[in-house]
C-alpha positions in Angstrom: 20.4 48.6 31.7 20.8 50.9 28.3 23.8 49.7 26.3 25.3 51.7 23.2 24.7 49.7 19.8 27.7 50.9 18.5 30.1 48.0 17.4 33.7 47.0 18.6 33.0 48.6 22.1 33.7 47.0 25.6 31.2 47.7 28.3 31.2 47.5 32.0 30.3 44.3 33.4 29.1 45.3 36.7 27.9 48.3 38.7 31.3 49.0 40.1 34.1 51.8 40.9 36.7 51.4 38.3 40.6 51.8 37.7 42.7 51.5 34.5 46.4 50.5 34.1 48.9 48.8 31.4 51.1 46.0 32.7 54.5 47.0 31.0 54.3 50.5 32.9 55.4 51.3 36.2 51.9 52.5 36.9 51.5 54.5 40.0 48.6 51.9 40.9 51.2 49.3 41.3 48.9 46.5 40.1 51.4 44.4 38.9 53.3 44.4 42.4 50.8 45.2 44.8 47.3 44.3 43.7 48.4 41.2 41.5 50.9 39.4 39.4 48.9 38.8 36.4 50.9 35.4 36.1 49.3 34.3 39.2 46.1 35.9 38.4 45.7 33.7 35.6 47.3 30.8 36.9 50.9 29.7 36.1 49.6 26.7 34.3 48.0 28.5 31.7 51.1 29.2 29.7 49.0 30.1 26.4 47.0 32.7 28.2 50.0 34.2 29.8 51.7 34.7 26.5 48.7 36.3 25.1 48.4 38.9 27.9 51.7 39.4 28.3 52.2 43.3 28.3 48.5 44.0 28.1 46.1 46.4 29.7 43.6 46.1 32.3 40.8 47.5 33.9 39.8 46.7 38.0 36.2 46.8 38.8 35.3 47.0 42.5 32.0 46.2 43.8 30.7 47.2 47.2 28.3 45.2 49.2 25.5 47.4 48.2 26.2 47.0 44.3 23.8 44.8 42.1 26.1 41.5 41.7 25.1 40.1 38.6 28.2 40.2 36.2 27.6 40.6 32.5 29.6 39.7 29.7 31.7 43.2 28.8 32.2 41.9 25.1 30.8 39.7 22.3 32.7 36.7 21.2 33.5 33.0 21.6 34.5 31.6 25.1 37.8 29.7 24.6 38.2 28.5 28.1 36.7 29.2 31.4 38.1 27.6 34.8 38.2 28.1 38.5 41.1 28.6 40.6 40.8 27.8 44.5 42.0 30.4 46.9 41.1 32.3 50.2 38.5 35.0 50.8 40.3 38.1 51.6 38.6 41.3 51.8 38.8 43.5 48.8 38.7 46.7 50.6 41.3 49.2 49.0 43.0 49.6 52.5 43.3 45.7 52.7 44.4 45.5 49.2 47.1 47.8 49.5 48.6 46.5 52.9 48.5 42.7 52.0 50.8 41.2 49.3 49.1 40.5 46.1 45.4 39.3 47.7 43.8 39.4 44.4 46.3 36.6 43.3 45.5 34.5 46.5 41.6 34.5 46.4 39.4 32.0 44.9 38.6 33.2 41.3 36.9 32.2 37.9 38.8 33.2 34.7 36.9 33.5 31.5 38.8 33.9 28.2 36.9 35.2 25.3 38.0 35.8 21.7 36.3 38.6 20.2 38.1 38.2 16.9 35.1 36.2 15.7 32.1 37.1 13.4 29.8 39.1 15.5 32.6 39.7 17.9 33.7 43.1 19.5 37.2 42.9 17.6 39.3 43.8 20.7 41.1 40.5 20.5 41.4 37.9 23.5 39.7 39.4 27.0 40.3 37.6 29.9 37.3 38.3 32.4 38.4 37.3 36.3 36.0 37.1 38.7 37.5 37.3 42.2 35.6 36.4 45.4 36.2 38.2 48.5 35.1 38.2 52.1 31.5 36.8 52.8 31.3 35.5 49.3 31.3 31.5 49.0 31.1 31.1 45.2 30.5 32.6 41.8 27.5 31.0 39.8 27.9 31.0 36.2 24.4 32.1 34.9 24.8 33.3 31.4 21.5 33.9 29.7 20.6 35.0 26.1 17.4 36.7 27.1 16.9 38.6 30.2 17.9 36.0 33.0 15.7 33.1 31.5 17.1 29.8 31.1 20.6 30.4 32.5 23.4 28.3 31.3 26.6 27.3 33.0 28.6 25.5 30.5 30.1 28.4 28.3 33.2 26.9 26.7 32.8 27.3 22.7 29.7 29.3 23.3 29.3 32.7 21.5 28.3 35.2 24.3 26.5 38.3 23.5 27.7 41.8 25.0 26.0 43.0 27.8 24.1 39.4 28.6 23.9 38.5 32.2 26.9 36.0 32.9 27.4 35.4 36.4 26.2 35.8 39.8 28.4 36.7 43.0 27.1 35.7 46.5 26.2 39.0 48.6 29.4 41.0 49.8 32.2 42.9 48.1 34.0 41.4 45.2 36.2 42.5 42.1 36.2 41.8 38.5 39.3 42.3 36.3 39.5 42.3 33.0 42.6 41.9 31.0 43.3 43.1 27.3 46.0 42.3 24.7 48.5 44.8 24.3 47.3 47.9 21.9 43.7 46.2 21.4 41.5 48.4 23.6 41.6 52.3 24.1 39.8 53.1 27.1 37.4 56.2 27.1 39.4 59.3 27.7 37.1 60.6 30.2 37.4 57.7 32.4 41.2 57.9 32.5 41.3 61.8 33.1 39.3 61.1 36.2 41.8 59.0 37.6 44.1 62.0 38.3 41.1 64.4 39.2 42.6 66.7 41.7 39.5 67.8 42.9 38.2 64.2 43.9 38.3 62.3 47.0 40.4 59.3 46.6 40.5 56.1 49.0 43.6 55.0 47.1 46.6 57.1 48.5 48.6 54.6 50.5 52.0 54.0 48.8 51.0 55.2 45.5 52.9 58.8 45.5 49.7 60.2 44.1 46.2 59.9 44.4 44.0 57.7 42.1 40.4 58.2 41.7 38.0 55.7 41.0 35.0 56.5 38.7 31.5 54.9 39.1 30.6 52.9 36.3 26.9 51.1 35.7 26.9 47.8 34.2 26.6 47.9 30.3 28.2 51.4 29.9 31.0 51.9 27.3 34.3 51.9 28.9 36.4 51.4 25.6 36.6 50.8 21.8 38.5 48.5 19.7 41.6 50.2 18.1 41.2 48.4 15.0 38.1 50.0 14.0 38.6 53.6 15.5 
């Protein structure tokens, strides 16, 4: 898939439908209260990462079963940590998500922490990429490849990952990727933010939010944001 060659950007990790928000705000999306509580999502045992992402921003990418189910690295940087958290396999269908209490923080998931403030990095600080398994998915296979899909690697800690490179493979089914950013380090593209409140679009997110929120279709490796330090 094509990818911009502009430096200091963030790209979509998957073919998905995306929503954005900020953790310190009482967002209409109620991500912190309804979809997940970020401390549980990252694991309460990981205090250093909880502190780093407190008050940050997020992007939620929802893959439907018909989507291409490889995830790609949204940024360039060095992997600082990668860990798996056991859990269940709740559906990530929007209506199920809204009606259940914090299902994303109860599902099995893989968390990858990437430091982008390194030479050749994207310059958006620490980024947490949280791959959430869902109904019908038994695993997330780490398959990082420098060139195409050749010679996949599963041991990513301390490895420099290239932006847009294949990173992992979801088993078939619906699934979700959540990106967490440190406060003030990433500015999401305005057209994507504006579309969330497009009054002429049909929204599947209407239960309990007070106003509709519209997901935007994005393709893997398409730009979704930029570093605030290099604007």
